PAZAPA-4460 file (N, C-alpha, C; in steps of 0.05 Angstrom, whole numbers, plus 32768, in hexadecimal, padded with zeros to 4 digits):
% residues 109
    n_x    n_y    n_z   ca_x   ca_y   ca_z    c_x    c_y    c_z   seq   type   mol
   82B0   8378   8407   82C1   835B   83FD   82B3   834B   83EB     1      M     A
   82B9   8341   83D4   82AB   8339   83C4   82AF   8318   83C6     2      D     A
   829B   8306   83C1   82A0   82E6   83CC   82BB   82DB   83BD     3      L     A
   82BD   82E5   83A0   82D9   82D8   8395   82ED   82EB   839E     4      H     A
   82EC   8300   83AB   8309   8309   83B7   830B   82F9   83D2     5      D     A
   82FB   82EE   83DA   82FF   82DC   83FB   830B   82C6   83EF     6      Q     A
   82FF   82BB   83D6   8302   82A0   83D9   8321   82AA   83CA     7      L     A
   8327   82B8   83BD   8340   82C0   83B1   835E   82BE   83CB     8      K     A
   8350   82CB   83DF   8364   82CD   83F7   8364   82B3   8402     9      K     A
   8352   82A0   8406   8355   8282   8412   8364   8273   83FE    10      L     A
   8361   8274   83E6   836E   8261   83D4   8376   8272   83BE    11      F     A
   8393   827B   83BE   8399   8298   83AD   83A5   8285   8391    12      P     A
   83A6   826E   8395   83B6   8263   8378   839E   8252   8367    13      D     A
   8384   8259   8372   8371   8246   8369   8360   8258   834C    14      H     A
   835D   824C   8337   8351   825B   831E   833B   8252   8316    15      E     A
   8326   8264   831D   830A   825D   8315   8305   8252   82F7    16      P     A
   82F3   8244   82F9   82E9   8233   82DB   82DB   824C   82CA    17      L     A
   82E4   8249   82AF   82D1   8258   829C   82B2   824F   82A4    18      P     A
   82A2   8268   829F   8289   8265   82A1   827E   8257   8286    19      E     A
   8274   8241   8287   8268   8240   826D   8248   823C   8271    20      E     A
   8232   824D   825A   821B   824C   825E   820E   8236   824D    21      K     A
   81FF   8228   8256   81F2   8217   8240   81DF   821F   8231    22      P     A
   81E1   8217   8215   81CF   8222   8202   81B1   8219   8203    23      E     A
   819A   822E   820B   8183   821D   820F   816F   8228   81F4    24      E     A
   816F   820C   81EE   815C   8207   81D8   813F   820A   81DC    25      T     A
   812C   8219   81CE   810A   821C   81D9   8101   8203   81D2    26      P     A
   80F4   81F7   81E6   80E7   81DD   81EA   80CF   81DE   81D4    27      H     A
   80D1   81D0   81C5   80B6   81CB   81AD   80A0   81B6   81B5    28      E     A
   8089   81C6   81B5   8074   81B1   81B9   806C   81A4   81A6    29      L     A
   805A   8189   81AA   805A   817B   8195   803D   817E   8189    30      F     A
   8038   8187   8170   801F   8192   8168   8015   817E   8158    31      V     A
   7FFE   8172   8162   7FF2   8160   8156   7FDA   8168   813E    32      Q     A
   7FD6   8150   8135   7FC2   8153   811D   7FA3   8155   8123    33      K     A
   7F9D   8142   813C   7F84   8144   8145   7F7D   815A   8159    34      E     A
   7F68   815E   8155   7F66   817B   8167   7F5D   8172   8184    35      P     A
   7F6D   818B   8193   7F6A   8185   81B0   7F48   8189   81BB    36      M     A
   7F43   817F   81CC   7F21   8188   81D7   7F23   81A2   81EE    37      I     A
   7F13   81BA   81E9   7F13   81C7   81FE   7EF4   81C9   8208    38      C     A
   7EEE   81C2   8224   7ED3   81C0   8229   7ECD   81D0   8245    39      K     A
   7EB7   81D9   8247   7EAE   81EB   8262   7EA1   81D4   8273    40      Y     A
   7EA7   81D3   828B   7E96   81C3   8298   7E8E   81D3   82B0    41      E     A
   7E80   81D1   82C5   7E77   81DB   82E1   7E7D   81C6   82F3    42      R     A
   7E92   81C8   82FF   7EA1   81B8   8319   7E98   81C6   8334    43      R     A
   7E8B   81B9   834A   7E84   81C2   835D   7E74   81DB   8360    44      N     A
   7E64   81E3   8347   7E58   81FC   8346   7E6E   8210   8335    45      G     A
   7E82   8209   8331   7E96   8222   8325   7E9F   8219   830C    46      K     A
   7EA1   822E   82F4   7EA6   8227   82DD   7EBE   821C   82D9    47      P     A
   7EC5   8207   82C5   7EE4   8201   82C4   7EE4   81FD   82A2    48      T     A
   7F03   81FC   829C   7F08   81F9   8281   7F15   81DF   827D    49      T     A
   7F10   81CD   826F   7F23   81B6   8270   7F2D   81B2   824D    50      V     A
   7F47   81AE   824D   7F4E   81A7   8237   7F60   818D   823D    51      I     A
   7F56   817A   8222   7F59   815D   821E   7F61   815D   8205    52      E     A
   7F71   8148   81FC   7F79   813A   81E1   7F8B   813C   81D9    53      G     A
   7FA4   8142   81ED   7FBD   814C   81DD   7FCD   812B   81E2    54      Y     A
   7FDC   8127   81C9   7FE2   810D   81C5   8006   8109   81C8    55      E     A
   8014   8122   81D3   802C   8121   81D7   8031   811F   81FA    56      G     A
   8052   811D   81FA   8054   8119   8214   8048   8126   822C    57      S     A
   8045   811D   8247   8038   812C   825C   8046   8146   825D    58      D     A
   8067   8141   8261   8071   815A   826E   806B   8170   8253    59      D     A
   8066   8169   823D   805F   8181   8229   8048   8189   8234    60      D     A
   8033   8179   823A   8016   8186   8240   8016   8194   8259    61      F     A
   802E   818D   826B   802F   819E   8285   8037   81B2   827D    62      R     A
   804E   81B8   826F   8053   81D3   8267   8040   81E3   8254    63      L     A
   8033   81DA   8249   8016   81E8   823B   8008   81F0   8252    64      L     A
   8000   81DF   8267   7FF3   81F0   8278   7FFE   81FE   828C    65      A     A
   8014   81FF   828C   801F   8216   829C   8022   8232   8297    66      K     A
   802A   8228   826E   8022   8243   8269   800A   8250   825F    67      E     A
   7FF6   8240   8260   7FDB   824A   8261   7FD2   8252   827B    68      L     A
   7FD7   824B   828F   7FCF   8258   82AB   7FE2   826F   82A9    69      K     A
   7FF4   8278   82A3   8004   828E   82A5   7FFE   82A1   8298    70      T     A
   7FF6   8298   827D   7FE9   82AF   8269   7FCF   82B1   8272    71      R     A
   7FC2   82A7   8278   7FA3   82AF   8283   7FA1   82B4   82A4    72      L     A
   7FB6   82B4   82B0   7FB5   82B6   82C8   7F9E   82AD   82E1    73      S     A
   7F9D   8291   82D6   7F8C   8286   82E3   7F95   826C   82EF    74      V     A
   7F86   825E   8304   7F8E   824B   8315   7F86   8233   8302    75      G     A
   7F94   821C   830A   7F87   8202   82FA   7F9E   81ED   8304    76      G     A
   7F9C   81D5   82F4   7FAA   81C0   82F5   7FAC   81B0   82DD    77      S     A
   7FC0   8199   82E4   7FBE   8184   82CE   7FBD   8169   82DC    78      F     A
   7FA7   815C   82D2   7F9D   8144   82DB   7F9A   8133   82C9    79      K     A
   7FA1   8115   82C7   7F93   8100   82B7   7F93   810B   829F    80      D     A
   7FAA   8119   828F   7FA9   811A   8277   7F98   8136   8273    81      G     A
   7F92   8142   8284   7F84   815E   8278   7F8E   8176   8287    82      A     A
   7F85   8187   827B   7F8A   81AA   8287   7F6E   81B3   8293    83      I     A
   7F6F   81B3   82B0   7F57   81C2   82B9   7F5F   81D9   82C4    84      I     A
   7F50   81F6   82B7   7F55   820A   82BE   7F39   8215   82C9    85      L     A
   7F3C   822A   82DF   7F23   8234   82EA   7F1F   8248   82DA    86      Q     A
   7F02   824A   82D7   7EF4   825F   82C8   7EF0   825A   82AB    87      G     A
   7EE3   8263   829C   7ED7   825B   8281   7EE5   8272   826D    88      D     A
   7F05   826E   8261   7F14   8272   824E   7F16   8267   8236    89      Y     A
   7F00   8256   8232   7F00   8249   8215   7F06   825A   8205    90      R     A
   7F01   826D   81F9   7F07   827E   81E2   7F22   8288   81E6    91      D     A
   7F2C   8292   81FE   7F4C   829C   81FC   7F5F   8286   81FA    92      K     A
   7F52   8271   8205   7F64   8253   8201   7F68   824B   81EC    93      I     A
   7F52   824B   81D9   7F52   8243   81BB   7F63   8254   81AE    94      M     A
   7F5F   8271   81B1   7F6D   827D   81A7   7F92   827B   81AA    95      A     A
   7F9B   827D   81BF   7FB3   8277   81CE   7FBF   825E   81C0    96      L     A
   7FAC   8246   81C1   7FB3   822A   81B3   7FB4   822D   8194    97      L     A
   7FA7   823E   8186   7FA7   823E   816A   7FC4   8254   8163    98      K     A
   7FCD   8263   816F   7FE3   826D   8170   7FFB   825F   816D    99      E     A
   7FF7   8249   8181   8011   8237   8184   800B   8222   816B   100      K     A
   7FF7   821C   8156   7FF9   820D   8146   7FEA   81F5   814E   101      G     A
   7FD8   81F5   8161   7FC4   81DA   816A   7FAA   81E0   8154   102      F     A
   7F9E   81CF   815C   7F7F   81C8   8151   7F71   81C8   8168   103      K     A
   7F5D   81D6   8166   7F4E   81D3   8182   7F29   81D1   817C   104      V     A
   7F21   81C2   818D   7F04   81B9   8186   7EF2   81C2   81A3   105      K     A
   7EE3   81D6   819C   7ED0   81E0   81B2   7EB8   81CC   81B3   106      R     A
   7EB6   81C7   81D2   7EA1   81B3   81DB   7E94   81C1   81F0   107      V     A
   7E77   81BB   81ED   7E66   81C2   8205   7E5E   81DF   820A   108      G     A
   7E4D   81E7   8203   7E40   8205   8205   7E47   8214   81F4   109      G     A
***
């Protein structure tokens, strides 16, 4: 027996509300004119890639960090206005950001 059938037995004269699906608009990231900085660092002896210099809102930068982490299948975090990714992925990150329309500057090594 379905849940709707059970509810119909309990409340025979109840009419369910029509389901409205909200329109989802894709979120547009703020594309800036100044280049973002993609640099390589070693933290605690492990290679990390740091992306800095985004001028938009922190929420947009967090979305970008999440997308980069999932596309590259790596761990990382967003701290103090910078995306920190585990490993040296500067070339791949720069290619992904250029696809999105960002200007990227490679720093260090």
